[in-house]
One Martini backbone bead per residue (centre of mass of N, CA, C, O) as a GRO file, in nm:
protein
  501
    1MET     BB    1  27.921  -0.972  10.914
    2LYS     BB    2  28.021  -0.667  11.002
    3ASP     BB    3  28.234  -0.752  11.226
    4ASN     BB    4  28.393  -0.949  11.005
    5ILE     BB    5  28.510  -0.731  10.843
    6GLN     BB    6  28.783  -0.674  10.655
    7PRO     BB    7  29.022  -0.484  10.605
    8LEU     BB    8  29.155  -0.317  10.354
    9PRO     BB    9  29.422  -0.352  10.203
   10SER     BB   10  29.650  -0.126  10.105
   11ASP     BB   11  29.713  -0.247   9.822
   12VAL     BB   12  29.420  -0.261   9.732
   13ALA     BB   13  29.342   0.035   9.780
   14ALA     BB   14  29.554   0.149   9.582
   15VAL     BB   15  29.440   0.020   9.328
   16LEU     BB   16  29.146   0.132   9.343
   17GLY     BB   17  29.271   0.449   9.379
   18ALA     BB   18  29.392   0.481   9.115
   19PRO     BB   19  29.387   0.733   8.891
   20LYS     BB   20  29.387   0.576   8.622
   21ARG     BB   21  29.155   0.383   8.689
   22LEU     BB   22  28.941   0.603   8.754
   23ALA     BB   23  28.954   0.740   8.476
   24ALA     BB   24  28.867   0.491   8.313
   25LEU     BB   25  28.597   0.456   8.461
   26ASP     BB   26  28.479   0.740   8.398
   27ALA     BB   27  28.490   0.705   8.087
   28ALA     BB   28  28.313   0.437   8.072
   29MET     BB   29  28.148   0.513   8.369
   30PRO     BB   30  28.038   0.787   8.530
   31MET     BB   31  27.769   0.616   8.611
   32PHE     BB   32  27.553   0.432   8.818
   33LEU     BB   33  27.211   0.308   8.717
   34GLY     BB   34  27.214   0.011   8.743
   35PRO     BB   35  27.091  -0.249   8.628
   36ASP     BB   36  27.153  -0.418   8.303
   37PRO     BB   37  26.998  -0.620   8.075
   38ASP     BB   38  27.235  -0.633   7.859
   39PHE     BB   39  27.410  -0.827   8.082
   40ASP     BB   40  27.253  -1.094   8.148
   41ASP     BB   41  27.370  -1.298   7.941
   42ILE     BB   42  27.656  -1.299   8.053
   43ALA     BB   43  27.586  -1.411   8.330
   44ALA     BB   44  27.448  -1.671   8.231
   45LEU     BB   45  27.691  -1.789   8.073
   46ALA     BB   46  27.883  -1.806   8.310
   47ALA     BB   47  27.715  -1.999   8.484
   48ALA     BB   48  27.700  -2.228   8.271
   49LEU     BB   49  27.999  -2.294   8.234
   50PHE     BB   50  28.030  -2.365   8.570
   51SER     BB   51  27.782  -2.454   8.719
   52ALA     BB   52  27.681  -2.188   8.869
   53PRO     BB   53  27.466  -2.001   9.087
   54ILE     BB   54  27.675  -1.753   9.059
   55SER     BB   55  27.670  -1.429   8.888
   56LEU     BB   56  27.880  -1.148   8.755
   57VAL     BB   57  27.862  -0.797   8.657
   58THR     BB   58  28.116  -0.553   8.725
   59ILE     BB   59  28.192  -0.251   8.917
   60LEU     BB   60  28.489  -0.083   9.036
   61GLY     BB   61  28.532   0.105   9.293
   62ARG     BB   62  28.678   0.234   9.565
   63THR     BB   63  28.434   0.107   9.782
   64ASP     BB   64  28.257  -0.028   9.546
   65GLN     BB   65  28.051  -0.294   9.411
   66TRP     BB   66  27.886  -0.310   9.104
   67PHE     BB   67  27.586  -0.451   8.945
   68LEU     BB   68  27.491  -0.503   8.619
   69ALA     BB   69  27.480  -0.819   8.677
   70ARG     BB   70  27.275  -1.100   8.811
   71GLN     BB   71  27.304  -1.437   8.961
   72GLY     BB   72  27.179  -1.555   9.272
   73THR     BB   73  27.122  -1.243   9.354
   74PRO     BB   74  26.971  -0.934   9.486
   75GLU     BB   75  27.207  -0.773   9.471
   76ILE     BB   76  27.391  -0.444   9.362
   77ARG     BB   77  27.607  -0.460   9.603
   78ALA     BB   78  27.948  -0.428   9.743
   79PRO     BB   79  28.195  -0.416   9.948
   80SER     BB   80  28.534  -0.415   9.911
   81GLU     BB   81  28.608  -0.575  10.173
   82ASP     BB   82  28.412  -0.827  10.035
   83SER     BB   83  28.603  -0.864   9.769
   84PHE     BB   84  28.725  -1.073   9.537
   85CYS     BB   85  28.785  -0.883   9.293
   86ALA     BB   86  28.973  -0.677   9.430
   87ARG     BB   87  29.194  -0.891   9.492
   88MET     BB   88  29.240  -0.999   9.211
   89ILE     BB   89  29.344  -0.728   9.090
   90ALA     BB   90  29.570  -0.667   9.303
   91LEU     BB   91  29.720  -0.957   9.334
   92GLY     BB   92  29.707  -1.045   9.007
   93GLY     BB   93  29.745  -0.800   8.803
   94GLY     BB   94  29.468  -0.857   8.630
   95LYS     BB   95  29.432  -1.159   8.641
   96PRO     BB   96  29.300  -1.438   8.627
   97LEU     BB   97  29.084  -1.632   8.865
   98ILE     BB   98  29.105  -1.947   9.058
   99LEU     BB   99  28.896  -2.096   9.317
  100ALA     BB  100  28.825  -2.393   9.455
  101ASP     BB  101  28.892  -2.299   9.771
  102ALA     BB  102  28.880  -2.033   9.987
  103ARG     BB  103  28.982  -2.175  10.253
  104ALA     BB  104  29.285  -2.228  10.121
  105ASP     BB  105  29.308  -1.904  10.117
  106SER     BB  106  29.439  -1.641  10.297
  107ASP     BB  107  29.307  -1.394  10.129
  108PHE     BB  108  28.990  -1.535  10.163
  109SER     BB  109  28.908  -1.702  10.427
  110LYS     BB  110  28.810  -1.425  10.608
  111LEU     BB  111  28.573  -1.365  10.462
  112PRO     BB  112  28.242  -1.323  10.530
  113SER     BB  113  28.140  -1.494  10.272
  114VAL     BB  114  28.292  -1.752  10.393
  115THR     BB  115  28.228  -1.772  10.708
  116ASP     BB  116  27.953  -1.683  10.609
  117GLU     BB  117  27.702  -1.586  10.464
  118PRO     BB  118  27.703  -1.811  10.191
  119HIS     BB  119  27.965  -1.978  10.185
  120LEU     BB  120  28.200  -1.940   9.995
  121ARG     BB  121  28.423  -2.118   9.757
  122PHE     BB  122  28.391  -2.071   9.458
  123TYR     BB  123  28.611  -1.897   9.207
  124ALA     BB  124  28.569  -1.694   8.900
  125GLY     BB  125  28.780  -1.435   8.746
  126VAL     BB  126  28.753  -1.146   8.516
  127PRO     BB  127  28.868  -0.872   8.380
  128ILE     BB  128  28.768  -0.546   8.287
  129ILE     BB  129  28.893  -0.364   8.013
  130ALA     BB  130  29.003  -0.006   8.015
  131ASP     BB  131  29.262   0.156   7.909
  132GLY     BB  132  29.439  -0.077   8.068
  133GLU     BB  133  29.210  -0.105   8.291
  134ALA     BB  134  29.056  -0.231   8.575
  135ILE     BB  135  28.688  -0.187   8.619
  136GLY     BB  136  28.605  -0.500   8.630
  137THR     BB  137  28.383  -0.800   8.622
  138VAL     BB  138  28.368  -1.156   8.552
  139CYS     BB  139  28.179  -1.380   8.769
  140VAL     BB  140  28.188  -1.681   8.983
  141PHE     BB  141  27.987  -1.885   9.219
  142ASP     BB  142  28.023  -2.124   9.497
  143THR     BB  143  27.931  -2.327   9.781
  144LYS     BB  144  28.121  -2.522   9.628
  145PRO     BB  145  28.370  -2.698   9.552
  146HIS     BB  146  28.614  -2.723   9.277
  147ALA     BB  147  28.829  -2.963   9.192
  148ARG     BB  148  28.759  -2.920   8.875
  149THR     BB  149  28.870  -2.736   8.576
  150ALA     BB  150  28.831  -2.665   8.274
  151PRO     BB  151  29.065  -2.512   8.061
  152ASP     BB  152  28.840  -2.360   7.862
  153LEU     BB  153  28.679  -2.167   8.059
  154LEU     BB  154  28.855  -1.917   8.103
  155PRO     BB  155  28.866  -1.812   7.809
  156ARG     BB  156  28.557  -1.775   7.796
  157LEU     BB  157  28.542  -1.568   8.023
  158GLU     BB  158  28.721  -1.361   7.879
  159ARG     BB  159  28.525  -1.311   7.642
  160LEU     BB  160  28.300  -1.204   7.819
  161ALA     BB  161  28.463  -0.964   7.929
  162SER     BB  162  28.516  -0.838   7.653
  163LEU     BB  163  28.220  -0.800   7.586
  164ALA     BB  164  28.154  -0.618   7.826
  165GLY     BB  165  28.357  -0.392   7.752
  166SER     BB  166  28.232  -0.326   7.474
  167LEU     BB  167  27.949  -0.259   7.582
  168ILE     BB  168  28.030  -0.026   7.761
  169LYS     BB  169  28.151   0.149   7.537
  170LEU     BB  170  27.902   0.164   7.351
  171LYS     BB  171  27.704   0.285   7.560
  172GLU     BB  172  27.868   0.543   7.614
  173GLU     BB  173  27.872   0.645   7.325
  174ALA     BB  174  27.566   0.656   7.295
  175ARG     BB  175  27.518   0.853   7.527
  176ARG     BB  176  27.690   1.085   7.412
  177ARG     BB  177  27.540   1.112   7.146
  178MET     BB  178  27.270   1.177   7.274
  179LEU     BB  179  27.362   1.430   7.426
  180ALA     BB  180  27.463   1.577   7.173
  181ALA     BB  181  27.193   1.570   7.023
  182GLU     BB  182  27.035   1.723   7.237
  183ALA     BB  183  27.213   1.975   7.235
  184LEU     BB  184  27.175   2.031   6.934
  185SER     BB  185  26.870   2.054   6.944
  186ARG     BB  186  26.866   2.290   7.139
  187ASP     BB  187  27.036   2.479   6.966
  188GLU     BB  188  26.849   2.474   6.721
  189LYS     BB  189  26.604   2.584   6.867
  190ARG     BB  190  26.734   2.846   6.962
  191HIS     BB  191  26.813   2.940   6.682
  192ALA     BB  192  26.527   2.941   6.561
  193LEU     BB  193  26.403   3.135   6.771
  194ALA     BB  194  26.598   3.369   6.721
  195LEU     BB  195  26.534   3.406   6.420
  196ASP     BB  196  26.231   3.449   6.457
  197ALA     BB  197  26.248   3.695   6.651
  198ALA     BB  198  26.442   3.854   6.429
  199ASN     BB  199  26.361   3.797   6.134
  200VAL     BB  200  26.554   3.555   6.019
  201ALA     BB  201  26.688   3.418   5.735
  202SER     BB  202  26.775   3.080   5.654
  203TRP     BB  203  27.024   2.920   5.429
  204LEU     BB  204  27.095   2.629   5.206
  205TRP     BB  205  27.347   2.543   4.958
  206GLU     BB  206  27.369   2.267   4.744
  207ILE     BB  207  27.568   2.275   4.484
  208PRO     BB  208  27.572   1.992   4.338
  209THR     BB  209  27.236   1.983   4.345
  210GLY     BB  210  27.090   2.278   4.362
  211VAL     BB  211  26.983   2.305   4.662
  212VAL     BB  212  26.741   2.506   4.846
  213ALA     BB  213  26.723   2.568   5.202
  214GLY     BB  214  26.491   2.676   5.469
  215ASN     BB  215  26.320   2.863   5.658
  216GLU     BB  216  26.017   3.003   5.688
  217ILE     BB  217  26.116   3.297   5.646
  218PHE     BB  218  26.248   3.260   5.374
  219TYR     BB  219  25.986   3.197   5.211
  220ARG     BB  220  25.826   3.447   5.301
  221MET     BB  221  26.015   3.667   5.183
  222LEU     BB  222  25.992   3.541   4.878
  223GLY     BB  223  25.704   3.410   4.824
  224VAL     BB  224  25.718   3.092   4.878
  225LYS     BB  225  25.496   2.834   4.748
  226PRO     BB  226  25.574   2.605   4.916
  227ALA     BB  227  25.768   2.529   5.204
  228ARG     BB  228  26.041   2.419   5.013
  229PRO     BB  229  26.270   2.293   4.852
  230MET     BB  230  26.485   2.436   4.594
  231SER     BB  231  26.607   2.561   4.328
  232ALA     BB  232  26.838   2.787   4.232
  233ARG     BB  233  26.670   2.905   4.002
  234LYS     BB  234  26.422   2.975   4.180
  235PHE     BB  235  26.573   3.155   4.374
  236PHE     BB  236  26.659   3.371   4.158
  237ALA     BB  237  26.361   3.425   4.061
  238ALA     BB  238  26.289   3.568   4.350
  239VAL     BB  239  26.445   3.793   4.231
  240HIS     BB  240  26.459   4.087   4.122
  241PRO     BB  241  26.537   4.170   3.805
  242LEU     BB  242  26.711   4.433   3.882
  243ASP     BB  243  26.889   4.240   4.107
  244ARG     BB  244  26.991   3.964   3.994
  245LYS     BB  245  27.275   4.003   3.871
  246ALA     BB  246  27.416   4.119   4.123
  247THR     BB  247  27.358   3.876   4.306
  248ILE     BB  248  27.503   3.660   4.139
  249ASP     BB  249  27.781   3.799   4.135
  250HIS     BB  250  27.826   3.798   4.444
  251LEU     BB  251  27.812   3.488   4.475
  252ARG     BB  252  28.042   3.416   4.283
  253ASN     BB  253  28.263   3.566   4.435
  254ALA     BB  254  28.232   3.401   4.698
  255LEU     BB  255  28.298   3.124   4.571
  256ALA     BB  256  28.583   3.202   4.451
  257SER     BB  257  28.711   3.343   4.730
  258GLY     BB  258  28.563   3.277   5.025
  259LYS     BB  259  28.408   3.513   5.083
  260GLU     BB  260  28.180   3.728   5.179
  261TYR     BB  261  27.850   3.774   5.136
  262ASP     BB  262  27.707   4.098   5.010
  263GLY     BB  263  27.359   4.194   4.979
  264LEU     BB  264  27.103   4.383   4.788
  265PHE     BB  265  26.749   4.303   4.760
  266ARG     BB  266  26.455   4.218   4.588
  267ALA     BB  267  26.157   4.083   4.596
  268ALA     BB  268  25.959   3.998   4.339
  269LYS     BB  269  25.671   3.988   4.481
  270SER     BB  270  25.695   4.222   4.722
  271GLY     BB  271  25.954   4.434   4.712
  272ARG     BB  272  26.133   4.370   4.937
  273TRP     BB  273  26.406   4.437   5.132
  274LEU     BB  274  26.717   4.241   5.124
  275LEU     BB  275  26.968   4.124   5.334
  276GLY     BB  276  27.270   3.956   5.242
  277ARG     BB  277  27.443   3.674   5.399
  278GLY     BB  278  27.758   3.482   5.340
  279ARG     BB  279  27.919   3.147   5.302
  280VAL     BB  280  28.134   2.909   5.274
  281HIS     BB  281  28.114   2.592   5.455
  282GLU     BB  282  28.199   2.380   5.224
  283TRP     BB  283  28.433   2.139   5.090
  284ASP     BB  284  28.570   1.939   4.882
  285ALA     BB  285  28.836   1.735   4.802
  286GLU     BB  286  28.903   1.962   4.556
  287GLY     BB  287  28.810   2.260   4.673
  288ARG     BB  288  28.508   2.282   4.626
  289PRO     BB  289  28.220   2.414   4.661
  290SER     BB  290  27.928   2.266   4.849
  291VAL     BB  291  27.847   2.478   5.084
  292PHE     BB  292  27.600   2.735   5.143
  293LEU     BB  293  27.562   2.996   5.388
  294GLY     BB  294  27.266   3.196   5.476
  295ILE     BB  295  27.117   3.528   5.513
  296ASN     BB  296  26.813   3.722   5.582
  297VAL     BB  297  26.711   4.074   5.596
  298ASP     BB  298  26.462   4.295   5.663
  299VAL     BB  299  26.514   4.647   5.519
  300THR     BB  300  26.276   4.825   5.425
  301ASP     BB  301  26.248   5.053   5.631
  302GLY     BB  302  26.539   5.160   5.600
  303GLN     BB  303  26.530   5.207   5.294
  304LEU     BB  304  26.291   5.407   5.296
  305ALA     BB  305  26.423   5.609   5.489
  306SER     BB  306  26.664   5.669   5.307
  307GLU     BB  307  26.501   5.765   5.063
  308ARG     BB  308  26.353   5.990   5.213
  309THR     BB  309  26.606   6.148   5.286
  310ARG     BB  310  26.697   6.201   4.996
  311LEU     BB  311  26.443   6.355   4.914
  312LEU     BB  312  26.462   6.575   5.131
  313LEU     BB  313  26.736   6.684   5.042
  314ARG     BB  314  26.650   6.763   4.759
  315GLU     BB  315  26.419   6.947   4.849
  316LEU     BB  316  26.591   7.133   5.024
  317ASN     BB  317  26.781   7.227   4.804
  318HIS     BB  318  26.561   7.350   4.633
  319ARG     BB  319  26.448   7.546   4.852
  320VAL     BB  320  26.704   7.704   4.907
  321LYS     BB  321  26.736   7.821   4.626
  322ASN     BB  322  26.463   7.961   4.616
  323THR     BB  323  26.500   8.131   4.874
  324LEU     BB  324  26.748   8.288   4.786
  325ALA     BB  325  26.614   8.418   4.543
  326MET     BB  326  26.390   8.556   4.708
  327LEU     BB  327  26.572   8.722   4.895
  328GLN     BB  328  26.705   8.889   4.677
  329SER     BB  329  26.443   9.014   4.574
  330LEU     BB  330  26.350   9.139   4.839
  331ALA     BB  331  26.594   9.317   4.886
  332ARG     BB  332  26.576   9.486   4.627
  333GLN     BB  333  26.283   9.586   4.659
  334THR     BB  334  26.318   9.718   4.938
  335LEU     BB  335  26.545   9.920   4.855
  336ARG     BB  336  26.366  10.077   4.649
  337GLN     BB  337  26.167  10.191   4.883
  338THR     BB  338  26.435  10.228   5.069
  339SER     BB  339  26.723  10.405   5.239
  340ASP     BB  340  26.654  10.317   5.520
  341PRO     BB  341  26.796  10.094   5.727
  342VAL     BB  342  26.573  10.056   5.939
  343GLU     BB  343  26.337  10.016   5.745
  344PHE     BB  344  26.460   9.786   5.592
  345MET     BB  345  26.491   9.584   5.830
  346ASP     BB  346  26.195   9.568   5.908
  347ALA     BB  347  26.083   9.469   5.636
  348PHE     BB  348  26.280   9.232   5.583
  349ALA     BB  349  26.245   9.073   5.851
  350GLY     BB  350  25.946   9.008   5.816
  351ARG     BB  351  25.977   8.846   5.551
  352LEU     BB  352  26.178   8.644   5.666
  353GLN     BB  353  25.988   8.535   5.886
  354SER     BB  354  25.776   8.424   5.696
  355LEU     BB  355  25.957   8.215   5.563
  356SER     BB  356  26.036   8.070   5.826
  357GLU     BB  357  25.755   7.973   5.906
  358ALA     BB  358  25.701   7.802   5.655
  359HIS     BB  359  25.953   7.624   5.680
  360GLY     BB  360  25.890   7.509   5.961
  361LEU     BB  361  25.633   7.362   5.886
  362LEU     BB  362  25.755   7.184   5.661
  363SER     BB  363  25.970   7.048   5.835
  364ASP     BB  364  25.771   6.915   6.038
  365HIS     BB  365  25.643   6.771   5.754
  366GLU     BB  366  25.869   6.677   5.556
  367TRP     BB  367  25.788   6.833   5.294
  368GLY     BB  368  25.488   6.815   5.243
  369VAL     BB  369  25.205   6.896   5.410
  370ILE     BB  370  24.983   7.167   5.500
  371HIS     BB  371  24.763   7.349   5.679
  372LEU     BB  372  24.597   7.639   5.644
  373LYS     BB  373  24.541   7.701   5.943
  374MET     BB  374  24.838   7.712   6.029
  375LEU     BB  375  24.930   7.940   5.840
  376LEU     BB  376  24.739   8.159   5.939
  377GLN     BB  377  24.834   8.164   6.231
  378LYS     BB  378  25.138   8.224   6.186
  379GLN     BB  379  25.095   8.500   6.008
  380ILE     BB  380  24.871   8.664   6.196
  381MET     BB  381  24.899   8.657   6.510
  382PRO     BB  382  25.142   8.871   6.554
  383TYR     BB  383  24.922   9.120   6.439
  384ALA     BB  384  24.718   9.069   6.657
  385LEU     BB  385  24.548   9.169   6.938
  386ASP     BB  386  24.296   8.946   6.888
  387TYR     BB  387  24.264   8.667   6.724
  388ASP     BB  388  23.985   8.538   6.802
  389SER     BB  389  23.817   8.821   6.749
  390GLN     BB  390  23.965   8.926   6.460
  391VAL     BB  391  23.949   8.627   6.335
  392GLU     BB  392  23.763   8.504   6.054
  393ILE     BB  393  23.696   8.160   5.954
  394HIS     BB  394  23.616   8.016   5.626
  395LYS     BB  395  23.663   7.665   5.556
  396ASP     BB  396  23.821   7.426   5.408
  397GLU     BB  397  24.000   7.145   5.369
  398VAL     BB  398  24.348   7.238   5.340
  399GLU     BB  399  24.630   7.143   5.139
  400LEU     BB  400  24.981   7.231   5.126
  401GLY     BB  401  25.242   7.283   4.950
  402PRO     BB  402  25.544   7.426   4.945
  403ASP     BB  403  25.495   7.653   4.732
  404GLN     BB  404  25.221   7.741   4.843
  405ALA     BB  405  25.309   7.810   5.135
  406VAL     BB  406  25.522   8.025   5.073
  407GLY     BB  407  25.355   8.217   4.895
  408LEU     BB  408  25.106   8.252   5.088
  409GLY     BB  409  25.270   8.352   5.330
  410LEU     BB  410  25.352   8.624   5.204
  411VAL     BB  411  25.074   8.733   5.155
  412LEU     BB  412  24.978   8.723   5.453
  413HIS     BB  413  25.197   8.905   5.566
  414GLU     BB  414  25.132   9.162   5.407
  415LEU     BB  415  24.839   9.184   5.498
  416ALA     BB  416  24.894   9.189   5.807
  417THR     BB  417  25.088   9.432   5.824
  418ASN     BB  418  24.895   9.632   5.690
  419ALA     BB  419  24.664   9.593   5.901
  420ARG     BB  420  24.837   9.691   6.145
  421LYS     BB  421  24.913   9.976   6.039
  422TYR     BB  422  24.614  10.061   5.869
  423GLY     BB  423  24.395   9.856   5.960
  424ALA     BB  424  24.200   9.624   6.133
  425LEU     BB  425  24.456   9.547   6.335
  426SER     BB  426  24.491   9.845   6.475
  427VAL     BB  427  24.211   9.771   6.605
  428ARG     BB  428  23.978   9.613   6.815
  429SER     BB  429  23.727   9.651   6.609
  430GLY     BB  430  23.866   9.489   6.411
  431LYS     BB  431  23.839   9.272   6.108
  432VAL     BB  432  23.908   8.947   5.967
  433VAL     BB  433  23.777   8.793   5.673
  434ILE     BB  434  23.794   8.443   5.586
  435ALA     BB  435  23.767   8.269   5.270
  436ALA     BB  436  23.780   7.907   5.193
  437ARG     BB  437  23.758   7.739   4.876
  438VAL     BB  438  23.699   7.434   4.702
  439VAL     BB  439  23.721   7.384   4.352
  440SER     BB  440  23.616   7.266   4.035
  441GLU     BB  441  23.836   7.292   3.738
  442GLU     BB  442  23.859   7.083   3.501
  443GLY     BB  443  23.946   6.859   3.736
  444GLN     BB  444  24.060   7.086   3.928
  445ARG     BB  445  24.191   7.197   4.221
  446VAL     BB  446  24.074   7.512   4.367
  447LEU     BB  447  24.162   7.803   4.537
  448HIS     BB  448  23.933   8.020   4.705
  449MET     BB  449  24.029   8.346   4.837
  450THR     BB  450  23.939   8.577   5.103
  451TRP     BB  451  24.014   8.919   5.204
  452HIS     BB  452  23.842   9.099   5.474
  453GLU     BB  453  23.808   9.429   5.595
  454VAL     BB  454  23.674   9.540   5.914
  455GLY     BB  455  23.650   9.818   6.144
  456GLY     BB  456  23.848  10.014   6.044
  457PRO     BB  457  24.005  10.245   5.914
  458PRO     BB  458  23.988  10.447   5.674
  459VAL     BB  459  24.046  10.440   5.332
  460HIS     BB  460  24.317  10.628   5.141
  461PRO     BB  461  24.387  10.611   4.841
  462ASP     BB  462  24.677  10.732   4.632
  463GLY     BB  463  24.748  10.531   4.371
  464ARG     BB  464  24.980  10.383   4.493
  465ARG     BB  465  25.218  10.108   4.450
  466GLY     BB  466  25.362   9.922   4.660
  467PHE     BB  467  25.562   9.661   4.741
  468GLY     BB  468  25.348   9.503   4.890
  469SER     BB  469  25.152   9.481   4.654
  470VAL     BB  470  25.346   9.351   4.458
  471LEU     BB  471  25.411   9.105   4.634
  472ILE     BB  472  25.129   8.993   4.657
  473GLU     BB  473  25.088   8.956   4.336
  474ARG     BB  474  25.387   8.782   4.306
  475SER     BB  475  25.407   8.528   4.511
  476LEU     BB  476  25.246   8.321   4.290
  477ASP     BB  477  25.418   8.286   4.021
  478LYS     BB  478  25.516   7.974   4.058
  479ILE     BB  479  25.204   7.926   4.027
  480LEU     BB  480  25.019   7.806   3.803
  481GLY     BB  481  24.717   7.991   3.771
  482SER     BB  482  24.765   8.221   3.959
  483SER     BB  483  24.613   8.481   4.180
  484VAL     BB  484  24.621   8.841   4.283
  485HIS     BB  485  24.376   9.072   4.422
  486VAL     BB  486  24.387   9.421   4.518
  487GLU     BB  487  24.174   9.626   4.732
  488TYR     BB  488  24.113   9.975   4.848
  489LEU     BB  489  23.865  10.022   5.033
  490PRO     BB  490  23.712  10.230   5.254
  491LYS     BB  491  23.645   9.977   5.463
  492GLY     BB  492  23.881   9.800   5.325
  493ALA     BB  493  24.077   9.551   5.254
  494THR     BB  494  24.095   9.344   4.949
  495ALA     BB  495  24.142   8.988   4.871
  496VAL     BB  496  24.197   8.779   4.577
  497ILE     BB  497  24.245   8.423   4.560
  498ARG     BB  498  24.412   8.205   4.320
  499MET     BB  499  24.485   7.838   4.363
  500PRO     BB  500  24.622   7.568   4.269
  501LEU     BB  501  24.653   7.220   4.407
   0.00000   0.00000   0.00000
């Protein structure tokens, strides 16, 4: 009965609460999860040895005794205050103990389990030792005294306790290995998911066997099917022939030096650019590389962007040289036409602005192609009083390359400035009609374009050809097969342009 429970003696409480013992208990069994069938046979053997009706395999906590296995009782725990085993460990210094009749021992006679139900009399207990500390017991009970106990029984009970201790240790090691394996599996899954999300290929090369294995992305990047481990020879064959030797050399250097491998190569099948990183992960007993771990990242987009930038820089350098040469020619020709600085600056600045507009359009389109409609608008709009009503355009869809755009831009500038000063764009009733058609001549696309002014002041040609006319006719000289012909008819200037595309 609860009222009869004797307070736990201070010396027993001190032993149960000793930090070293509790640390050993926590290391051997961090938590009690209930009775474990793996210990049932130990309890059964103990009961059979002593022909006793009750047997236990227990774990002793600070305040409670937990039963890993039990025979002859339905309980799974008992308070330490009512524990034979707690007193055995504390009073006996952790040595085995046999009580023929508990009523005859003053340390046990007043325990509730002796004075009340179930009226225990006989007890035999052996401590379970872990890290030199008693963490539990294997014990038997009988409600009848045992006048005599065979001397070989206690050593057998000790072996059962040793077996219980080994089993506790093995089960805890197995539990920790399982937790570590689960944690590793979770880490591997997270790692695989992270690599997949980042589109990173990982691979491992077992050098002694020559086998290379990787994740799904690895095989997909190399275009290898089916996705399964392959020989190092096949791995290198998946590298583009032009990059293969450099890749092998980089890997050899990494193997020889132990330093990180860093290489850039193309996959032979897809031609995509792959950045490779890796290093030796393991060495054998003789210090030779045995495992190489690497990753690949698809950098095709960046590589293409870099190449495009290099091409644009080369194109820009070429265009700058051409533009400077053209500016020098424009400056010389303009100076020949006038010695007035103000007049020179007006004429030269306009032509310079024309070049700038063409270059701006080309730059916006990364020095690729621009549409004729855009070039017409850029070059003519600044000189029209009302662009929408004064400029009539009939054209095919025409795309111009850099040389074509710059040359045609100058032609349009000279025609527009001339029309503003003297022709159709100088009055609101004037109009410029432009027709642009693309025809095929001997398999080549050629632009045929006409500029025709109507409704402007009458034209009175004086027979002299100014620099503007010369410039108009020579602006397309860089484009082979091109020509510009200008006529100043009484009703307005007309220009006929032919330019291969």
